[in-house]
N, C-alpha and C positions, 0 to 999 in steps of 0.2 A: 196724195192718193190714200184714201181710207181703206180700211180692211174690207168693207162691203163692196167697194169698187173692184178690187182684185177678184173677188168671188164672181161677180157678174161677168167679168171678162172671160174667166175660165169656163163659166157655164155657156157663154156665147160660143166659145171655141169648140166646146164639146158638142153643142147642138148643131154647129155649122157642119160637123162631120156627117151627121145624118141628112142634112139638107143637101149636101154635095152628093151623098149616096143616092138620094132620091132623084137628083138631076143627072145622074150618071157621070158626074165629073171625076169620080174616083175610078181608077183603073179597075177593069173587071178581073185583073189578075189576083186581086185580094180575095175576091169571092171564089175564083177558081181554086185558089190554094186551100180554101176550106173544103172543097170537094176532094181535092187531092189528099188532104189530111184524113178525111173520112174513109177514102179508099185504102190508104195506108193502114189505118186502124183496123179496118175489116180484114186486110191481109195478115196483119199481125195476130189477130184472134184465131184465124184459120191455122196459122203456123203453130200457135201455142197449143191448140186442140190436137193437131196432128202429132206434135212432139210428145204430148202427154200420152196419147194413145199408143204410139210406136214404142215408147219407153216402157209403158206398162206391159205391153205384149212381150217385149224382149225380156223383162224381168220375170214374167210368168214362164216364158220358155226356158230360161235358165233353171228356175225352180222345178219345172216339170221334168227337165232332163236329169237333174240331180235325183229326183224321186225315182225316176225310171232306172237310173244307174244303180241305186241302192237295191232295187228289186230284181236286177239283172234282166230287165225287159228291153223291148225295142227303144232305142234312144233317138233324140233329136239330132240330126246330122250337124256336124260342126259348121259345114258350109251354110246351113240355114241360120244358125246362130250368128255367123259373121254377116250374112246378108241383112238380118234384122238390125245389127249394129250399123251397117253401112247405110241403111235407109233412114238413119237418124236416131237409132236406139242405142248408141254407144254409151251414154250415161247409164242407161238401164242395164247394159251388159256389164259395165264395170261394177255397178252396185250389186248386180246378181252374182258376180264372181266373189265379191266380198261377203255378202250375206250367206250364200250357200256354200262357200268355200269350194267352188266348182270350176273346173278347167284351169286351176292355178298351176298345175305341174306341166301342162302341155306347152312347151316352149314355142312351137310353131303357131299354135292358136293365139298365144299371148302376143307374139310379134305382130301378127295380122290385126288383132283387136286394137292394139295400141297405135299401129300405123293408121288404121281407119280413124281412131279417135283424134290423132294428131292432125290428119288432113282436115277433119271436120272443124277442129279448133282454128286452124289457119283460115279456112273458108269463112267461118263466122267472124273472125277478126277483119277480114277483107270486106265483107258485106257491111259490117257495122261501121267501119271507117268511111266507106263510100256513102253510106246512108247519112252519117253525121255531117259529111261535107255538103251533101245536098240540102240538109236542113239549115245549115248555117249560111 
């Protein structure tokens, strides 16, 4: 068996895949999985855009509240800041606390914020492990 003979067999095997696809001999599940992948990618982009938005909004809310606190003006209620964190903005809330040194002495607020962050981390872990099992 010469070197050129091996190449021709591999080319024939490669081309036979396309002829089988044209004759519908390959399971349609292969092509459905491409559609499922596209839907998965679309949902991931929507999730990324949402998380960028909510975290930016949360970070800005912490900055706004700190600025209002310095001027002794009306403040953003703690409940609203915690809701922003609960809606997915907990990384923005933690970064906002660190950048603006804001709400760091409030023990009750800190407990709620880190409880929300912990629950979200657990949920992300569960979703990621379930998604990875489906892909494998």
